[in-house]
FISEFI-142959 format. One record per residue (C-alpha): residue number from 0; residue in three letters; x, y, z. Coordinates in steps of 0.001 Angstrom, whole numbers, plus 500000, padded with zeros to 6 digits. Example, Ala and Ser with C-alpha at 12.3 -4.5 7.8 and 13.67 -1.06 7.14 Angstrom:
% FISEFI-142959
+-----+------+--------+--------+--------+
| pos | code |     px |     py |     pz |
+-----+------+--------+--------+--------+
|   0 |  ala | 512300 | 495500 | 507800 |
|   1 |  ser | 513670 | 498940 | 507140 |
+-----+------+--------+--------+--------+
This chain:
% FISEFI-142959
+-----+------+--------+--------+--------+
| pos | code |     px |     py |     pz |
+-----+------+--------+--------+--------+
|   0 |  unk | 478102 | 475261 | 519855 |
|   1 |  unk | 480021 | 476247 | 522570 |
|   2 |  unk | 482956 | 477478 | 520419 |
|   3 |  unk | 480442 | 479037 | 518414 |
|   4 |  unk | 478885 | 480871 | 520940 |
|   5 |  unk | 482532 | 481938 | 522645 |
|   6 |  unk | 483760 | 482935 | 519446 |
|   7 |  unk | 480798 | 485228 | 519371 |
|   8 |  unk | 481281 | 486167 | 522572 |
|   9 |  unk | 485432 | 487233 | 521958 |
|  10 |  unk | 483787 | 488891 | 518707 |
|  11 |  unk | 481183 | 491578 | 520666 |
|  12 |  unk | 483685 | 492416 | 523170 |
|  13 |  unk | 486409 | 493102 | 520639 |
|  14 |  unk | 483692 | 495039 | 518747 |
|  15 |  unk | 482804 | 497406 | 521976 |
|  16 |  unk | 486707 | 497674 | 522374 |
|  17 |  unk | 487236 | 498779 | 519072 |
|  18 |  unk | 490128 | 495896 | 518869 |
|  19 |  unk | 490901 | 496108 | 515416 |
|  20 |  unk | 493670 | 493814 | 515511 |
|  21 |  unk | 491538 | 491199 | 516913 |
|  22 |  unk | 489461 | 490944 | 514199 |
|  23 |  unk | 492597 | 490808 | 510996 |
|  24 |  unk | 493460 | 487837 | 513813 |
|  25 |  unk | 490215 | 485710 | 513123 |
|  26 |  unk | 488794 | 487079 | 510143 |
|  27 |  unk | 490483 | 485408 | 506599 |
|  28 |  unk | 492845 | 487113 | 504668 |
|  29 |  unk | 490125 | 486246 | 502008 |
|  30 |  unk | 487418 | 487830 | 504378 |
|  31 |  unk | 490012 | 491311 | 505351 |
|  32 |  unk | 487643 | 493761 | 503420 |
|  33 |  unk | 485180 | 493651 | 505839 |
|  34 |  unk | 487409 | 494727 | 508465 |
|  35 |  unk | 488183 | 497871 | 506289 |
|  36 |  unk | 484636 | 497800 | 505501 |
|  37 |  unk | 484154 | 498861 | 509153 |
|  38 |  unk | 487330 | 500649 | 510285 |
|  39 |  unk | 488481 | 502092 | 507027 |
|  40 |  unk | 488819 | 505293 | 509285 |
|  41 |  unk | 491693 | 504112 | 511131 |
|  42 |  unk | 493456 | 502627 | 508047 |
|  43 |  unk | 496880 | 503486 | 506891 |
|  44 |  unk | 498178 | 502978 | 503285 |
|  45 |  unk | 501688 | 502226 | 502621 |
|  46 |  unk | 504267 | 500908 | 500096 |
|  47 |  unk | 507856 | 500431 | 500476 |
|  48 |  unk | 510883 | 500361 | 497625 |
|  49 |  unk | 514048 | 498250 | 498020 |
|  50 |  unk | 517263 | 497899 | 496962 |
|  51 |  unk | 516489 | 495556 | 494777 |
|  52 |  unk | 519596 | 493351 | 495940 |
|  53 |  unk | 519835 | 489258 | 496020 |
|  54 |  unk | 517987 | 488112 | 498970 |
|  55 |  unk | 519613 | 488632 | 502764 |
|  56 |  unk | 521053 | 491957 | 501017 |
|  57 |  unk | 517831 | 493285 | 499254 |
|  58 |  unk | 516478 | 495649 | 501909 |
|  59 |  unk | 513799 | 498625 | 502275 |
|  60 |  unk | 515423 | 502277 | 500671 |
|  61 |  unk | 511931 | 503974 | 501456 |
|  62 |  unk | 508604 | 503530 | 502428 |
|  63 |  unk | 505084 | 505763 | 502294 |
|  64 |  unk | 502736 | 506198 | 504525 |
|  65 |  unk | 499078 | 507989 | 504149 |
|  66 |  unk | 496487 | 508297 | 506701 |
|  67 |  unk | 493534 | 510556 | 507421 |
|  68 |  unk | 495742 | 511887 | 510353 |
|  69 |  unk | 498820 | 513274 | 508890 |
|  70 |  unk | 498570 | 513021 | 505073 |
|  71 |  unk | 501359 | 511757 | 503224 |
|  72 |  unk | 504803 | 510997 | 505059 |
|  73 |  unk | 507594 | 509302 | 503634 |
|  74 |  unk | 510520 | 507438 | 505221 |
|  75 |  unk | 514185 | 506811 | 503518 |
|  76 |  unk | 517020 | 504454 | 504213 |
|  77 |  unk | 520136 | 506904 | 505950 |
|  78 |  unk | 517584 | 509691 | 506860 |
|  79 |  unk | 514275 | 508417 | 508905 |
|  80 |  unk | 513229 | 505568 | 508340 |
|  81 |  unk | 513267 | 504092 | 511948 |
|  82 |  unk | 510442 | 507179 | 512735 |
|  83 |  unk | 508442 | 504279 | 510623 |
|  84 |  unk | 508157 | 502801 | 513316 |
|  85 |  unk | 506211 | 505372 | 515646 |
|  86 |  unk | 504251 | 506551 | 512591 |
|  87 |  unk | 502428 | 503299 | 513072 |
|  88 |  unk | 501445 | 503526 | 516729 |
|  89 |  unk | 498068 | 504953 | 515579 |
|  90 |  unk | 497264 | 502565 | 512793 |
|  91 |  unk | 496034 | 499541 | 513593 |
|  92 |  unk | 494890 | 498651 | 510572 |
|  93 |  unk | 497390 | 498780 | 506935 |
|  94 |  unk | 496152 | 499089 | 503805 |
|  95 |  unk | 498228 | 497893 | 500524 |
|  96 |  unk | 498251 | 496434 | 497012 |
|  97 |  unk | 500231 | 492899 | 497528 |
|  98 |  unk | 501590 | 493737 | 500998 |
|  99 |  unk | 500994 | 490557 | 501565 |
| 100 |  unk | 503904 | 488791 | 498969 |
| 101 |  unk | 506221 | 491858 | 499454 |
| 102 |  unk | 505630 | 494810 | 501466 |
| 103 |  unk | 504558 | 493391 | 505056 |
| 104 |  unk | 507685 | 490825 | 504830 |
| 105 |  unk | 510238 | 493190 | 504011 |
| 106 |  unk | 508438 | 495437 | 506975 |
| 107 |  unk | 508598 | 492495 | 509415 |
| 108 |  unk | 512132 | 491381 | 509062 |
| 109 |  unk | 513330 | 495105 | 509191 |
| 110 |  unk | 511098 | 496665 | 512190 |
| 111 |  unk | 510291 | 492928 | 513414 |
| 112 |  unk | 507601 | 490951 | 513538 |
| 113 |  unk | 505673 | 491914 | 516212 |
| 114 |  unk | 505104 | 495885 | 514882 |
| 115 |  unk | 503002 | 494074 | 511385 |
| 116 |  unk | 501409 | 491193 | 513086 |
| 117 |  unk | 499942 | 493063 | 515991 |
| 118 |  unk | 497838 | 495051 | 513069 |
| 119 |  unk | 495230 | 493911 | 510823 |
| 120 |  unk | 495694 | 493901 | 506648 |
| 121 |  unk | 493631 | 494290 | 504054 |
| 122 |  unk | 496119 | 493850 | 500756 |
| 123 |  unk | 493556 | 495510 | 498020 |
| 124 |  unk | 495442 | 493135 | 495570 |
| 125 |  unk | 493714 | 489895 | 496726 |
| 126 |  unk | 490020 | 491637 | 496933 |
| 127 |  unk | 490272 | 493158 | 493011 |
| 128 |  unk | 491825 | 490042 | 491533 |
| 129 |  unk | 488795 | 487885 | 493319 |
| 130 |  unk | 486734 | 490853 | 491572 |
| 131 |  unk | 488428 | 489971 | 488033 |
| 132 |  unk | 490547 | 492711 | 487634 |
| 133 |  unk | 494287 | 491476 | 486454 |
| 134 |  unk | 497289 | 493437 | 485934 |
| 135 |  unk | 499300 | 495328 | 488304 |
| 136 |  unk | 498229 | 498650 | 490466 |
| 137 |  unk | 498846 | 501253 | 487829 |
| 138 |  unk | 497166 | 499455 | 485498 |
| 139 |  unk | 494241 | 498465 | 487677 |
| 140 |  unk | 493892 | 502161 | 488320 |
| 141 |  unk | 493634 | 503314 | 484970 |
| 142 |  unk | 491057 | 500570 | 484064 |
| 143 |  unk | 489024 | 502516 | 487449 |
| 144 |  unk | 489356 | 505831 | 486469 |
| 145 |  unk | 491908 | 506544 | 489182 |
| 146 |  unk | 494949 | 507497 | 487201 |
| 147 |  unk | 497894 | 508587 | 488568 |
| 148 |  unk | 500405 | 511716 | 487888 |
| 149 |  unk | 501387 | 511521 | 483845 |
| 150 |  unk | 504699 | 512849 | 484603 |
| 151 |  unk | 505827 | 510013 | 486482 |
| 152 |  unk | 504516 | 507765 | 483170 |
| 153 |  unk | 507031 | 505065 | 482943 |
| 154 |  unk | 508624 | 504297 | 485842 |
| 155 |  unk | 507984 | 500988 | 487419 |
| 156 |  unk | 509848 | 498964 | 490355 |
| 157 |  unk | 512894 | 498681 | 488494 |
| 158 |  unk | 512732 | 502735 | 488300 |
| 159 |  unk | 512940 | 502704 | 491757 |
| 160 |  unk | 515747 | 500800 | 492392 |
| 161 |  unk | 517734 | 502639 | 489277 |
| 162 |  unk | 516452 | 506260 | 491498 |
| 163 |  unk | 517723 | 504540 | 494639 |
| 164 |  unk | 521299 | 503616 | 492916 |
| 165 |  unk | 521492 | 507033 | 491291 |
| 166 |  unk | 520961 | 508982 | 494720 |
| 167 |  unk | 523249 | 507072 | 496270 |
| 168 |  unk | 525988 | 507990 | 493494 |
| 169 |  unk | 524972 | 511762 | 494007 |
| 170 |  unk | 522429 | 512694 | 491415 |
| 171 |  unk | 520089 | 514923 | 493787 |
| 172 |  unk | 517069 | 514482 | 492137 |
| 173 |  unk | 516837 | 511019 | 492214 |
| 174 |  unk | 515753 | 510884 | 495838 |
| 175 |  unk | 512959 | 513468 | 495615 |
| 176 |  unk | 511737 | 511263 | 492137 |
| 177 |  unk | 512364 | 508593 | 494290 |
| 178 |  unk | 509489 | 509792 | 497340 |
| 179 |  unk | 507081 | 511326 | 494961 |
| 180 |  unk | 507630 | 507678 | 493058 |
| 181 |  unk | 506787 | 505233 | 496041 |
| 182 |  unk | 504098 | 507786 | 497445 |
| 183 |  unk | 501977 | 507037 | 493895 |
| 184 |  unk | 502151 | 503953 | 494821 |
| 185 |  unk | 499799 | 504884 | 498098 |
| 186 |  unk | 497774 | 507550 | 496728 |
| 187 |  unk | 495117 | 505399 | 494648 |
| 188 |  unk | 494501 | 503144 | 497488 |
| 189 |  unk | 491995 | 504798 | 499525 |
| 190 |  unk | 489661 | 504632 | 496063 |
| 191 |  unk | 490198 | 501259 | 495330 |
| 192 |  unk | 489545 | 499941 | 498721 |
| 193 |  unk | 486209 | 501695 | 498764 |
| 194 |  unk | 485505 | 500196 | 495674 |
| 195 |  unk | 486575 | 496839 | 495883 |
| 196 |  unk | 484502 | 496769 | 499926 |
| 197 |  unk | 480939 | 498227 | 497632 |
| 198 |  unk | 481162 | 495466 | 494928 |
| 199 |  unk | 482270 | 492582 | 497025 |
| 200 |  unk | 479313 | 493408 | 499850 |
| 201 |  unk | 477237 | 492938 | 497114 |
| 202 |  unk | 477721 | 489104 | 497454 |
| 203 |  unk | 476458 | 489591 | 501225 |
| 204 |  unk | 473838 | 489204 | 502941 |
| 205 |  unk | 473936 | 492269 | 504278 |
| 206 |  unk | 474038 | 494087 | 500822 |
| 207 |  unk | 471073 | 495992 | 501505 |
| 208 |  unk | 471263 | 497447 | 504749 |
| 209 |  unk | 475355 | 498555 | 504631 |
| 210 |  unk | 475653 | 501453 | 503053 |
| 211 |  unk | 478388 | 501841 | 500473 |
| 212 |  unk | 481694 | 503372 | 501629 |
| 213 |  unk | 482112 | 507010 | 500070 |
| 214 |  unk | 484492 | 506451 | 497413 |
| 215 |  unk | 487136 | 509691 | 497062 |
| 216 |  unk | 488896 | 511123 | 494955 |
| 217 |  unk | 492579 | 510154 | 494203 |
| 218 |  unk | 494591 | 512131 | 496965 |
| 219 |  unk | 496517 | 514429 | 495047 |
| 220 |  unk | 500729 | 514783 | 496412 |
| 221 |  unk | 502653 | 518081 | 496104 |
| 222 |  unk | 505956 | 516258 | 496071 |
| 223 |  unk | 508651 | 517523 | 493809 |
| 224 |  unk | 510112 | 515253 | 491002 |
| 225 |  unk | 511886 | 515747 | 488862 |
| 226 |  unk | 510049 | 515506 | 484977 |
| 227 |  unk | 513622 | 515573 | 482983 |
| 228 |  unk | 515089 | 512486 | 485056 |
| 229 |  unk | 512138 | 510540 | 484443 |
| 230 |  unk | 512596 | 511107 | 480839 |
| 231 |  unk | 516277 | 510674 | 480876 |
| 232 |  unk | 515486 | 506989 | 482668 |
| 233 |  unk | 512790 | 506547 | 479810 |
| 234 |  unk | 515335 | 507197 | 477052 |
| 235 |  unk | 517887 | 504729 | 478487 |
| 236 |  unk | 515164 | 502038 | 478494 |
| 237 |  unk | 513984 | 502633 | 475116 |
| 238 |  unk | 517611 | 502512 | 474201 |
| 239 |  unk | 518559 | 499192 | 475701 |
| 240 |  unk | 515445 | 497777 | 474376 |
| 241 |  unk | 516406 | 498394 | 470928 |
| 242 |  unk | 519850 | 496936 | 471328 |
| 243 |  unk | 518153 | 493750 | 472294 |
| 244 |  unk | 516270 | 493881 | 469111 |
+-----+------+--------+--------+--------+
């Protein structure tokens, strides 16, 4: 009982101090939606792309970070990737899709574990799976009515790796398209996170006394991209699939 009372006291002090990281540490990842429900105004929604190389050689090429204050920003290898650390200075809560298994591991490897571990994390993938939603991010977005820019239809993680390769060999269309693709992976997260929280809270004793979160429309992006290049990539994929048959 003493330990229980001490935990209550610690939680009350952390709540009064607005210590979001404390709740990120003590609340199990399965229940991290509760942290988001309370502190969503302070969230940063993020996604990364990588070179796709083997093990230790695989590295981050692009990060997209969306916050209420700054909108969507991208951080690119060889340009401004190091600025990402400063951009997180006022972001105590990270929101991802499957970030626990991918994004956060690469971010910790690149910037140090302290940068990531000192922040709370809500993985929408875990919450949505718990609610019975299967498939990847793009499928779930469509299923829940949060579809993305149709001009990028067909691109996936493998396409992002190819886009980086095209950028490195000098295709000027590739990097803007990669940045737009990466940013699209964060623009639907505010809606998905709110939907997940509103469903999960229904199974708690607080369902009748907690206001549901507002579910925003998908954030629109005005980052440029090359539709021509997207079509070329899709045609190349189709040709390779045909050869395998």
